[in-house]
C-alpha positions as CSV (number, residue, x, y, z in Angstrom):
1,M,-34.3,-16.5,83.1
2,E,-34.4,-19.6,80.8
3,K,-31.8,-19.7,78.2
4,K,-33.1,-19.5,74.6
5,Y,-31.2,-19.9,71.5
6,K,-32.3,-18.0,68.4
7,L,-32.1,-19.2,64.8
8,E,-31.9,-16.8,61.8
9,V,-32.3,-18.3,58.4
10,C,-30.7,-16.6,55.3
11,V,-33.1,-16.7,52.4
12,D,-33.4,-15.3,48.8
13,S,-36.8,-16.6,47.7
14,I,-40.3,-16.5,49.0
15,Q,-40.3,-20.3,48.9
16,S,-37.3,-20.3,51.3
17,C,-39.1,-17.7,53.5
18,L,-42.1,-20.0,54.0
19,A,-39.9,-23.0,54.6
20,A,-37.9,-21.2,57.3
21,Q,-41.2,-20.1,59.0
22,A,-42.7,-23.6,58.8
23,G,-39.4,-25.1,60.2
24,G,-39.6,-22.9,63.3
25,A,-37.0,-20.2,62.7
26,D,-37.1,-17.1,64.8
27,R,-36.4,-14.7,62.0
28,I,-35.0,-14.5,58.4
29,E,-32.3,-12.5,56.8
30,L,-34.0,-11.5,53.5
31,C,-31.6,-11.3,50.6
32,D,-31.3,-11.5,46.8
33,N,-28.4,-13.1,44.9
34,L,-26.9,-15.5,47.5
35,F,-24.4,-16.6,44.9
36,E,-22.8,-13.1,45.5
37,G,-23.1,-13.4,49.2
38,G,-26.5,-11.6,49.3
39,T,-27.7,-8.2,48.0
40,T,-30.7,-6.1,48.8
41,P,-34.0,-7.7,47.8
42,S,-36.6,-5.9,45.8
43,A,-39.4,-3.9,47.3
44,G,-41.9,-6.5,46.0
45,M,-40.0,-9.2,47.7
46,I,-39.9,-7.4,51.0
47,S,-43.6,-6.5,50.8
48,L,-44.7,-10.0,49.9
49,A,-42.5,-11.6,52.6
50,R,-44.1,-9.2,55.2
51,E,-47.6,-10.3,54.1
52,Q,-46.8,-14.0,54.3
53,L,-44.6,-14.2,57.4
54,N,-45.3,-13.9,61.1
55,L,-41.6,-14.1,62.1
56,K,-39.1,-11.2,62.1
57,I,-37.6,-10.0,58.9
58,Q,-34.1,-8.6,58.7
59,V,-33.4,-7.1,55.3
60,I,-29.8,-7.0,54.0
61,I,-28.8,-3.5,52.7
62,R,-26.0,-4.3,50.2
63,P,-26.2,-2.5,46.8
64,R,-23.9,-4.9,45.0
65,G,-21.7,-7.9,45.3
66,G,-17.9,-7.7,45.7
67,D,-16.1,-5.7,48.3
68,F,-17.6,-3.4,51.0
69,L,-15.9,-0.1,50.0
70,Y,-18.8,1.9,48.7
71,S,-19.0,5.1,46.6
72,D,-21.1,8.1,47.6
73,L,-23.8,7.1,45.2
74,E,-23.8,3.5,46.5
75,F,-24.1,4.9,50.0
76,E,-27.1,6.9,48.9
77,I,-28.7,3.7,47.6
78,M,-28.2,2.1,50.9
79,K,-29.9,4.9,52.7
80,R,-32.9,4.8,50.4
81,D,-33.1,1.0,50.7
82,I,-33.2,1.4,54.5
83,E,-36.1,3.8,54.2
84,T,-37.9,1.4,51.8
85,A,-37.4,-1.5,54.2
86,K,-38.8,0.5,57.1
87,K,-41.9,1.5,55.1
88,L,-42.5,-2.1,54.0
89,G,-42.6,-3.4,57.5
90,A,-39.1,-4.9,58.1
91,D,-38.1,-5.6,61.7
92,G,-34.4,-4.9,61.1
93,V,-31.7,-4.3,58.5
94,V,-28.3,-5.8,57.9
95,I,-25.4,-3.5,57.0
96,G,-21.6,-3.4,56.6
97,I,-19.3,-0.8,55.3
98,L,-15.5,-0.8,55.3
99,N,-12.6,1.6,54.7
100,A,-10.0,0.8,52.1
101,D,-7.5,0.0,54.9
102,G,-9.5,-2.8,56.2
103,T,-11.2,-1.0,59.1
104,V,-14.9,-0.4,59.8
105,D,-16.3,2.8,58.3
106,I,-17.6,4.0,61.6
107,K,-19.0,7.3,60.4
108,R,-21.1,6.0,57.6
109,S,-22.2,3.0,59.6
110,E,-23.3,5.2,62.4
111,E,-25.4,7.1,59.9
112,L,-27.1,4.0,58.7
113,V,-27.8,2.7,62.2
114,A,-29.4,6.1,63.1
115,L,-31.5,6.0,59.9
116,A,-32.6,2.5,60.6
117,R,-33.9,3.1,64.1
118,P,-36.1,1.9,65.7
119,L,-35.4,-1.2,63.7
120,S,-32.8,-3.8,64.9
121,V,-29.4,-3.5,63.1
122,T,-26.9,-6.3,62.3
123,F,-23.4,-5.7,61.1
124,H,-22.8,-8.5,58.6
125,R,-19.7,-10.5,57.5
126,A,-18.0,-7.4,56.0
127,Y,-16.5,-7.7,59.5
128,D,-14.7,-10.9,58.4
129,M,-12.8,-8.9,55.8
130,T,-11.3,-6.5,58.3
131,K,-7.6,-6.7,59.3
132,D,-7.9,-6.8,63.1
133,P,-10.7,-8.9,64.7
134,F,-10.7,-7.2,68.1
135,Q,-10.2,-3.6,66.9
136,S,-13.0,-4.2,64.4
137,L,-15.2,-5.6,67.1
138,E,-14.9,-2.3,69.1
139,E,-15.5,-0.4,65.9
140,V,-18.7,-2.3,65.2
141,I,-19.9,-1.8,68.8
142,S,-19.2,2.0,68.5
143,T,-21.6,2.2,65.5
144,G,-24.5,1.3,67.7
145,A,-25.3,-2.0,65.9
146,D,-27.2,-4.6,67.9
147,R,-25.6,-7.7,66.5
148,L,-22.5,-8.9,64.7
149,L,-22.7,-11.7,62.1
150,T,-19.3,-13.5,61.8
151,S,-17.7,-16.6,60.6
152,G,-14.7,-15.9,62.8
153,M,-12.7,-14.5,59.8
154,M,-12.7,-18.0,58.2
155,N,-14.7,-19.2,55.2
156,E,-16.9,-21.2,57.5
157,A,-17.8,-20.5,61.1
158,P,-16.8,-24.0,62.5
159,D,-13.3,-23.2,61.4
160,G,-13.4,-19.8,63.1
161,A,-15.1,-21.1,66.3
162,Q,-12.2,-20.3,68.6
163,L,-12.1,-16.7,67.5
164,I,-15.9,-16.4,67.8
165,A,-15.6,-17.7,71.4
166,K,-13.1,-14.9,72.1
167,L,-15.4,-12.3,70.4
168,V,-18.3,-13.5,72.6
169,E,-16.1,-13.1,75.7
170,K,-14.8,-9.6,74.7
171,A,-18.2,-8.4,73.6
172,N,-19.4,-9.1,77.2
173,D,-23.1,-8.5,76.1
174,R,-22.3,-5.1,74.6
175,I,-23.4,-6.6,71.2
176,I,-24.8,-10.0,70.2
177,I,-22.2,-12.2,68.4
178,M,-24.0,-14.4,65.9
179,P,-22.0,-17.1,64.2
180,G,-22.9,-17.8,60.6
181,A,-21.6,-19.6,57.4
182,G,-21.3,-23.4,57.2
183,I,-23.4,-24.2,60.2
184,N,-25.7,-27.2,60.0
185,K,-27.3,-29.9,62.2
186,D,-24.0,-31.8,62.4
187,N,-21.9,-29.1,63.9
188,I,-24.3,-26.7,65.7
189,R,-23.9,-28.5,69.0
190,D,-20.1,-28.1,68.8
191,M,-20.6,-24.4,67.9
192,I,-22.7,-23.9,71.0
193,S,-20.2,-25.7,73.2
194,I,-17.2,-23.8,71.8
195,T,-18.5,-20.3,71.2
196,G,-21.2,-19.8,73.9
197,A,-23.2,-17.8,71.4
198,K,-26.9,-17.5,71.8
199,E,-27.9,-16.8,68.1
200,Y,-27.0,-18.7,65.0
201,H,-27.3,-17.9,61.2
202,L,-27.6,-20.5,58.4
203,T,-29.4,-21.3,55.2
204,G,-30.5,-24.9,55.9
205,A,-30.8,-25.2,52.1
206,S,-30.9,-28.2,49.8
207,L,-30.4,-28.3,46.0
208,Q,-33.7,-28.1,44.0
209,E,-33.8,-29.1,40.4
210,S,-35.5,-26.8,37.8
211,K,-38.8,-28.1,36.4
212,M,-37.8,-26.8,32.9
213,S,-37.9,-29.7,30.4
214,Y,-36.2,-27.7,27.6
215,R,-32.7,-26.5,28.4
216,N,-30.4,-24.6,26.0
217,P,-26.9,-25.7,26.9
218,K,-25.2,-22.9,24.8
219,V,-26.4,-20.0,26.9
220,F,-25.5,-19.1,30.5
221,M,-27.7,-16.3,31.9
222,G,-25.5,-16.0,34.9
223,G,-22.6,-15.4,32.7
224,L,-20.4,-18.3,34.0
225,P,-20.7,-22.0,33.4
226,D,-20.1,-22.7,37.1
227,I,-23.2,-20.7,38.1
228,P,-26.1,-23.3,37.9
229,E,-28.9,-22.4,35.5
230,F,-31.3,-25.2,36.2
231,E,-30.9,-25.8,39.9
232,R,-30.9,-23.6,43.0
233,F,-30.6,-23.8,46.7
234,V,-33.8,-23.5,48.6
235,T,-34.3,-23.6,52.4
236,D,-35.4,-27.0,53.5
237,E,-38.1,-27.0,56.1
238,K,-37.0,-30.4,57.5
239,R,-33.5,-29.2,58.0
240,I,-34.6,-26.1,59.8
241,R,-36.9,-28.1,62.0
242,S,-34.1,-30.5,62.9
243,I,-31.9,-27.7,63.9
244,V,-34.6,-26.0,65.9
245,S,-35.1,-29.3,67.7
246,I,-31.4,-29.4,68.6
247,L,-31.5,-25.9,70.0
248,E,-34.6,-26.7,72.0
249,K,-32.9,-29.8,73.4
250,Q,-29.9,-27.6,74.4
251,V,-32.3,-25.5,76.5
252,Q,-33.8,-28.5,78.2
253,D,-30.4,-30.0,79.0
254,K,-29.4,-26.8,80.8
255,R,-32.5,-26.9,83.1
């Protein structure tokens, strides 16, 4: 069987959704608030993305930014958001719940996986905040999730590539290991060579300036001066296309 690499693009706007599709991505992870690491998008966003896209849509189920230790009420939100994503035509969901001691919350994760079926389930980078990479790998596998998104417990995946390679080996096809964070056209070849992973996750974004001509410098709607008010990151079709070309060439070179 011919080897095929898959590319998942993390997006938080309909503009980025369309750019990812035009660039040739296999699927998107649909989020809101990427400045907080991604939270659950609105029902309207999921619905419109489903109308506009032919590629697969994975919806992140994360009720807030910050840590991954959720209250009972937050867990209830997650369950309801999974039901909403299913009704609106998502192909998969992306989850992650931890215990206070830095282990995976297996019981509640299993409940979310069961609720999500028959959709695909990814366990996200909450994994990178656990205390033991190999114990946590086994815990994620035990939840029944199909895929693990990880940066190798580093801020960016290229810095965690050696650990990711070990995770791919230890997973032994029991779960898909998908590197993500800090991956781009300049390092994806090395990531393939080092990790042996088959799926990759990135934003492929470039900074886009606001078209507002009037700007009030005294007000910060995001609350902090370092959160940009008049620029945002948007998936760049050309960047995605260049990465897809690299992945396709990797397949050709292995023939």
